[in-house]
C-alpha positions as CSV (number, residue, x, y, z in Angstrom):
1,M,0.0,0.0,0.0
2,E,1.3,3.5,-0.9
3,C,1.2,6.6,1.2
4,Q,-1.3,8.3,-1.2
5,E,-3.7,5.4,-0.7
6,I,-3.4,5.8,3.1
7,L,-4.2,9.5,2.9
8,K,-7.3,8.8,0.9
9,I,-8.8,6.3,3.4
10,L,-7.3,7.5,6.7
11,S,-10.6,9.0,7.9
12,D,-12.5,5.7,7.2
13,Y,-9.7,3.8,9.0
14,V,-9.8,6.1,12.1
15,D,-13.6,5.8,12.2
16,G,-13.4,2.0,12.0
17,E,-15.3,1.8,8.7
18,L,-12.9,-0.5,6.9
19,S,-12.7,-4.2,6.7
20,E,-10.2,-6.0,9.0
21,N,-8.1,-7.0,6.0
22,R,-7.8,-3.4,4.8
23,C,-7.0,-2.2,8.4
24,A,-4.3,-4.9,8.6
25,E,-2.8,-3.5,5.3
26,I,-2.8,0.0,6.7
27,R,-1.2,-1.1,10.0
28,K,1.5,-3.0,8.2
29,H,2.2,0.1,6.1
30,M,2.4,2.3,9.2
31,E,4.8,0.0,10.9
32,E,7.2,0.7,8.0
33,C,6.3,4.3,7.3
34,S,6.9,6.8,10.1
35,R,5.4,9.7,8.0
36,C,2.1,8.0,7.6
37,R,2.2,6.8,11.2
38,K,2.8,10.3,12.5
39,F,0.2,11.8,10.2
40,A,-2.4,9.3,11.5
41,E,-1.5,10.1,15.1
42,T,-1.9,13.8,14.5
43,F,-5.2,13.2,12.6
44,R,-6.6,11.2,15.6
45,E,-5.4,13.9,18.1
46,S,-7.0,16.6,16.0
47,L,-10.3,14.7,15.9
48,E,-10.3,14.2,19.7
49,L,-9.7,17.9,20.2
50,A,-12.4,18.9,17.7
51,R,-14.9,16.6,19.6
52,K,-14.2,18.4,22.8
53,L,-15.0,21.8,21.4
54,E,-18.2,23.5,22.5
55,R,-20.9,23.5,19.8
56,K,-22.6,26.7,19.2
57,Q,-25.6,27.6,17.0
58,A,-24.9,30.1,14.2
59,P,-27.0,33.2,14.3
60,Q,-30.2,32.9,12.3
61,S,-29.0,35.6,9.8
62,V,-26.0,33.5,9.0
63,C,-28.0,30.3,8.4
64,E,-30.4,32.2,6.1
65,S,-27.5,33.7,4.1
66,V,-25.9,30.3,3.6
67,L,-29.2,28.7,2.6
68,R,-29.9,31.5,0.2
69,A,-26.4,31.2,-1.4
70,F,-26.9,27.4,-1.8
71,R,-30.3,27.9,-3.4
72,E,-28.9,30.6,-5.8
73,A,-25.9,28.4,-6.7
74,R,-28.3,25.5,-7.4
75,A,-30.4,27.7,-9.6
76,G,-27.4,28.8,-11.5
77,K,-27.3,32.3,-10.1
78,G,-24.0,31.8,-8.2
79,N,-21.8,32.9,-11.1
């Protein structure tokens, strides 16, 4: 398995969404590749920190602006 493949599926790996065989391939690669291993560790740590952040509701005006922009883009007016 190559580093680029690891990067593409790292999120699924960390979330436990891959087969055991695929996970074994990734673990084997990480045993040999310190860059991917370090990247995976940093990715996991970042996710843990993000999960600890307080969630806040955006102001209604922001929600309305975002929805309006999506609708306009969908209608072809976002150009």
